[in-house]
N, C-alpha and C positions, 0 to 999 in steps of 0.2 A: 909077100910081106905086106902087112896092112899098116898104113900110116894113119894115125889118129890125129884128127884136127880138132883143136879146141875152139869152140866158138865163144865169143864174149858173153858172159851171163847177162840176161836181161833182168830188169826190175821185177818182171812178172814170174821169173823162175823161182822155184822152191828148192832150197837145199835140204838134204836128208835130215839135218838137225831140226829145221823148222817143221818138217813133217812130223817128227817124233813129238815135238812140243804141241802140235795141233791134233794129234791122233784122236783124243777123246772127242773134241768138237767135230772132227770129221766123221767119226763113227756114230755120233749122236745126231748128226744132221743139222748142227747149229752154226755151221760156217756160212758166210755170205756166198751167194752164187759165184762171185768172182774168185774168192779164195778156194772154194770147192773145185772150180775149173782148174786153178793152178795146181792143186794137189793131184787131181785126176791126170793132168798132163805129166806131172812128175812120175806118177805111178806107171804110166805107160812106158816110160823110159828107164825106170830103175827097178831091176829085179829084186834087189835087196829090200827096198821099201815095200814093194808089192808083197813080198813074203812076210815082212813085218806086219803089214795090215791083215793079211790072211791069218797069221798067228794070233793077233789080237782078237779078231772076230771069233776064232775057234775058242780062245780062252773065255770070252764072254758067253759063248754058246754053252760051254761045259760048266761054267760056274753059276750061270743064271744071274739073277739080280738080287743083291743084298740090300735090304731096306735099312736106312739109318736107325730106325727105332728097334731093329733086331739086334743091334750091337749092344753089348754091355758097356756101361759108361767108361770103365777103365780101358777097354779095347778101343773105344772111340777116341779117347784122349791120346792113346799111343799112336794111333793112325794119324791123327791131326798133328801130333808132334813130329812124326816122321815126315809128313808132307811139308811142314813149316821148315824143317831142317834141310830138306831137299831143295826147296825153293830158295833158301838163303844162300846156297852154294853156287 
């Protein structure tokens, strides 16, 4: 029988939700070295988040890069509205 011991979270620990919120910055390489190290440490310990990052990388690879000027104005406005609504919740 395995006994799981919980350790007290440290201020430097990253929760799964924080990783999800920082995934774009992480993948784009715009995090500070400190925050990147925190995310990397979390990924070494969390299979779920490691899989999430792998899925995001694969999605980016498959879809390529969409340039803002390639969007029709109406599509751009719908996307911006969706992001505003998501951020407001």
